[in-house]
N, C-alpha and C positions, 0 to 999 in steps of 0.2 A: 598569065603563064609564069612570069618571073617570080611573082609572089608564091606560086605553088612550088617552084624550084627551091626558093629560099626556105620555105616551110619544110620541104623534104630533107634539105641539107641539115637544118637544125634538128629535125627528128632523128636523122641518122647519127648526128654527132652525139646526142644525149643517150641514144640507145646502144651505141657501140660498146661502151664500157660494160653494160649489162650483158651483152652477148659474149664479150671476152670472159667475164666472170663465170658465166654458165659453162663456157668451154673449159676454163681452168678447173672448175669443180668436177666436171666430167672426167678430165684427165686424172685428177686425184683419185676418183673412184676406180679407174682402171688400174692405177698404181697400187691401190689398196688390195684389190682382188688378186693382183699378181704378187702380193707379198712385199712390195717395196715400201715398207712402213717408214723407214727413215726419210725417204724422198718425200712421202706424203707430209711428214712432220715439217721438213724444211720448207717445202713449197707452201704448205698450208699456213705456217706461221707468217710467211711473207704476205699472203693474201689477207690474213686476218688483221694485219697491221694497216692495210690500205683503207681508204675512205669509201663510203657508199658501197659496201660489200653486199651483194644480193645473196640470199640463202645462207646467211651467217650461221644460223642454227645448224643447218646441215653440215656446214664446214666444221663447226665445233664438234659435231657428233663424229665425223670421220676422223678428226684429229684425236678425239678421246679414245676411239677404238685403236688407232695406231699407237698411241701411248701405252695402251693396255698390252698390245702385242709386243712392245718393247719393254714391258714390265716397269714402266714409269707411272706407277699408280697415282701418285700425288698430282702429276700434271694431267693425267686423265680425269681425275676428280674435278680439277678446276674447269675443264672443258664441259663436263656434264653439268656441273652446278650453274654454269652460265646459261645453259638451256633451261634448267629447272626453275629459273627465276620467272619464266613465263609459263604459267599454269596451262595456257591454251596452246602452247607450242605443239606442232604436229610431231615433234620428236620427244615429247615429254615421257612417254612410256619407255622408249628406247634408252633415253638418257638416265631414267630412274634405274633401269636394269643394269646399265653400264656402271652407274655409281655403286650399286651393290657388288658388282663383279670386281670393281677396283679394290673394295675391302676384302672380298673373298680371296683374290689373288695375292693380296698382301698378308693374308693370314689373320685378318681382324674379323673373326667370325661373328662376334656380337654386333659389330657395326654393319656387317653384311646382312645379318638377319633383320636388323632394324630397317635397313633400306628396302629390302625385299618386301617385308610386311607393310611398310609405309605405302609402297606402290599399290598393294592389294587394297589397302584401306582407301586410298585416294582414287583408285581406278578399279573398282570391283570387277568390271568387265574387260580388264586389260587382256589383249590377245597373247600376252606373255605369261599367263598364269601357270601353264604347264611347265615352262622353263623355270619359273620362280620356285615351284614346288620341288622340281628336281634339284635345284641348287640348295634349297633348305634341307632336303633329304641328305645330300652329300655332306653338308655341314654336320649333321647329326652323326653320320658315319665317321667323319673325321674326329669328332669328339668322343667316339666310342658308344654313342647312344643308338645301338643297332635296331632296337625295337621301334623307336620313333622314326628312324631313317626309313625302315621298311613300311611304316604307316604312310609316309609321304609317297613312296613308290606305289603303294596300293591305291592311293587316291588318284595318282596320275593314270594308272591302268584303268581305273573305273571311269574317271571324268574325261580323260584325254587318251583314249586307247591308241590313237594313231600318232601320238606325240613322238617326234624323232628322239626326244630325250630318253626314251625307253630302250633304244637300240644298244647303247653301250652297256646296259644292264640286262641284256637278254639272258635269261636263265636265273636271274636273281629273284627268288621267290619271297613273298610276304612272310614275315616271321610267324611261325606257328604259335598258337596261343600257349603261353606258359614257357616258351623257349627263351633262351638268353642270347642266342645268336641267329642270324639268318642262315638258312640251310639250302644247299643246292644238291641236286641228285647226281651231277657229273662227277667223274673220278679225279680229274686234274684241273687245277686252277693256276692262273698266273696274273701278274699285274703289268699293265703297260704304263711305263713311266715317261715315255717320250716317243715322238715320231719325227724323223728327219729325212729330208730329201738328199742330204749329203752324207755319205758313209763316214767321212772323216769326222763330221760333227757328231754323228751317232757313236763313233768309237771313243771320242773324247768324253761324251756324257756317260757312256758305259764304264769307262775307266774311272771316272769320278765316283760313280756309285760303288764300284768294286772297292775303291780305296776307302770308302766309308762303311764297308762290311756288308753290302747288299749283293746277293747272288745275281748279278745282272748279266745279260747276254743280248746279242743282236739277232733279230729275225728279219730276213728279207721279206718285203711286202710290195704289192703293186704300187709303184710310184714313190717308194722310199724304203726306209729302214726303221723298224720298231725296236726300241730299247725296252726289254721286258725283265721282270723279276720273277724268279721261281721257275720250277713247277711245284705246286703244293697239292697234297692229297686231299685236304679239306678246305672249304671256303673260310672256315674260322682261322686257319693258319694264314691264308692269304690276306685276310682282313687285318690280322696282327701286323703283318709286314707293311700293309697299307698305312697303318697308324704310325709305324716307324718312319716311313717316307714322309708323311705329313709333318712330323716333328722336325724333319730336316728341311721343310719348306718345299717339298716336291709333291705335285699332284699326280695321281695315278688312277687307273680304272681297272676294274676286275674283268678278266676275260678268260676264255678257255684255250 
């Protein structure tokens, strides 16, 4: 009986750190979902520096996403590349997508395209193919290649008709043969340049855009405040302003 007690105590002693690490990781996930990205980064860095960390790849993935949310693309890239060293990692697909996103957010379109296409080459059946095609299409729109961008959207609609990536582009039609720009049948168009839960932050961003010559305004929405550009009579005009925003480093999406 004494031997059994000793064995139990030893087992408990060695498994306790693993239980703590799992609990800490779960806490980071909750913070991430709540938008506490800086807390995730601070706590995650401390965990990553410790010894015998369980689920280190998942920790690096959460850290990478948090760095992306804070626009710290180089640090995000470091986290994703740590995961990508292991081709058999269960987070390989997610990290590859995150790596491409780090370049896309940073405005390095060529590097982003390379990362996205590399993932398709290495993982032809990746569950993120719809998302990759959407991002590649957005890159083409940013570069002014509307026809190629619409070709990507057409492929998503054909191969991934239920893809959530289609929702922001509801109403964007595939370019008609021989056309130079995508065409939409609605009368008014606008661009959403940002969404904030805080009105003061929305006001600051709107004022910043206005100071740079953009016709920005705030629209109240469920759960927050949308900073929008326009109203434009044609989609072509809206896409022209989208290009201007992209040159200033701001991402936007077309909406009605």
